[in-house]
N, C-alpha and C positions, 0 to 999 in steps of 0.2 A: 504494500500500500504506500503510495507516494504521499508527500507532505500535504499537498493541496486536498487530496481526497480525505486524509485523516482529519484535517481541520474542518472540512465540510461535514463529515459524519459526526464530529463532536459538537458542532454548533447548530445542526439542523433542528434540534429539539429545544434550543434555548429560546426563551421569551424575554422581551425587554423588561427591565425593572422599572417600576414607577419612579418618577423624579422626586428626589428628596428636597424639600424647600430649604432655603438657607437658614442659618441659625437666627439671624436678626429678623427675618421675615416671620418665622415661627414665634419668636418672642413678642413681636408687635401684635400678631394675630391673637395670641393668648391674652395679652394685656387688654386689647380692645374688646374682645368677646367677654372676658371675665368681668372687667370693670362695667361694661354695658349691662351684663346680666345682674350683677349685684346692685347696681344703681337702680335698675328697673324694679327689682324686688323690694328694695328699701322704700322707694317712693310709692309702690303699690300698697304696702302695708301701713303707711303712715307718712306724715309730713316731716320735713327736716325741723330741727330745733329752732324755735323762734329767735331771731337775731344772729343766726350763725354766720350770715354773710359779713356782718360787721366784725365778728370775732376773727374771721379769716384774713382780714386786711393785714398786710405786712407793715411794719415788722413786729407784730404782736408775738408774745411767747406761744400762744396757741397755734398760730400759723407756722411758726418754726417747728413746733412739736409735730404738726401734721406733715411738714416737709421731711422730717427725719423718718416718720413712719412710711411715707411714700417711697423714699429712697431705699429703705429696708425691703419693702415689697419688690421693687424692681431688681435689686441685687440678689434677693433670694430666688427670683424667677430666672435670672441669668445663671446662677449657680446650679439650679435644677436642670436647666437645659444643657449646660456645659457638661454635666455628668453623663448625659446620654450620647455624647460623641467621643469615641475612643481617641485619646491623644489630645483632646481639647481642654481637659481639666486644667484650671489655673487656680492658684491660691487666692488671688486678689478678689474675686467675686465673693467668696465665702467670708473673707476677712472684713470686707466692706459691709456684707450682710450683717454680721455680728456687731460691727461698730455702730451702724445706724439703728439696729434693733435694740441694742442695749441703751443707746442714747435716748431712744424713744421711750423705753420703759422707765428710765431714770426720771423723766418728766413727771410720771405718776407718783414715784416714790418721793421726789422733792415736793410734789403737790400736797403731801400731808402737812408740810410746813408753809409752803408758798405755792399755791396752785396757779396754773396758767389762767384758769377762769374761776370765778366765784362758784364754789360747789352749790348745786341746787337740784331740785327734782324736775326742773323744766325739761320737757321732752321725753320723760321716762317711758320706756316701752316695757310692758309687763313680761314679755317672753323674749327679751333680746338675746339671752344666752342660747336658747333654742334656735332663734333666727340665725345666729352666728354659725351654728353647725350646718343648718340647712343651706345657707348661702354658700358655704365653703365647699360643699360636696361636688357640684358640677364643675367648678374650676379645677378641683383636685383631680377629678376623672379625666378632664380634658388634658391637663398637664401629663398625667400618666400615659394616656393614649399617645400623645406627641412624643414622649420619651421612648415608648415601646416601638415606635416607627423607626427609631435609630438603634443604637446598640449600647445601652448603659452597662458598663462593666461592674458598677456598684448599684444595682437597681434599688436596693433598700435605701441607701443614702440619697439617691436621686429622688425617690418617691417622697421621702421625708422633707427634703428641701422644697419640693413642689407643694406639699401640704402646708408648710409654713407660709409660703407665698400666697397660696389660696386663702388660708385662714386670716391673713393680714387684710384682705379685701373687706370683709364685713367688720373687722375690728376698726379699721379706719372709717368706714361708712358710719358706724355707730358713734364715732366721735362727733359727727355733725348731725346725727339723727336722734340719739338717745341722751339721757341725762349725763351731766359732767360731774363726777364725784370719784376721787381716786380709788376707794375701795370697790365701788360698783364697777368701775372700768376694769380693774385688775381681776375681779372675780368673774364678770360676765362677758367681757370683751377680749381680754388678754388670755385668761386661763384656757378657753377653748382652742387657742393656737397650739398649746402644748398637748392637750388631749388628742386633737386631730392628728398631730404629727406622730404621736405614739401609736394611735390606732392604725394609721396608714402603714407605719413601719412594721407593725405586727402582722397586718393582713398580707403585705407583700412578702414578708419572711415566710409566712405559711404557704402562700402560693408557690414560692420558689422551692420550698421543701417538698411539697407534694409533686411538683413538676420533676424535680430531681429523682424522687423516689419512683415515679412512673417510668422515667428514662432508665433507671437502674434495673427495674423489673423487666423491661423489654430486652435489655442486654443479657 
């Protein structure tokens, strides 16, 4: 068999692979779709807190607090998608993710002594913690699907990063829609981030374990 015939026989059953979108395009799509979904759900279930537009005017402490949270969201999403591309992993996205995330959290801790806004019951949503979990789920699943279309070498870590990014969306949305009070924020808006990240990590670990067990059984 000559070389040309061998190449032809090897390639005749091949089918073209679907085009993989660029990293930044996927990131923008996830952000636009996820932010749009969470914003729509927040507004469907209630209005924004009265006077929030004035509170967001720069350079107020509250607006800076929101900017830290938004930056953390973007960098967690970058870290999550970078994990899904072999050889793409960089330390800077996760370092910046933690930096902005911790800086955002510190605003609430400092808020016990000197809050960014005067604590009040204004805008309180009775089931904001439950809303946080419900709003986080679709963006988490979308991120996981986008990651699986690539090849994450550390799928658990990638899924956890994606879950943190997804859970930050409703946490930030509640900052302008629900009551502002440090304890309430930490318990009902921030704590779900850690719960969701833990649950997603456990689910992906279980999926991988059963998949590996099924592969071993077939071998």
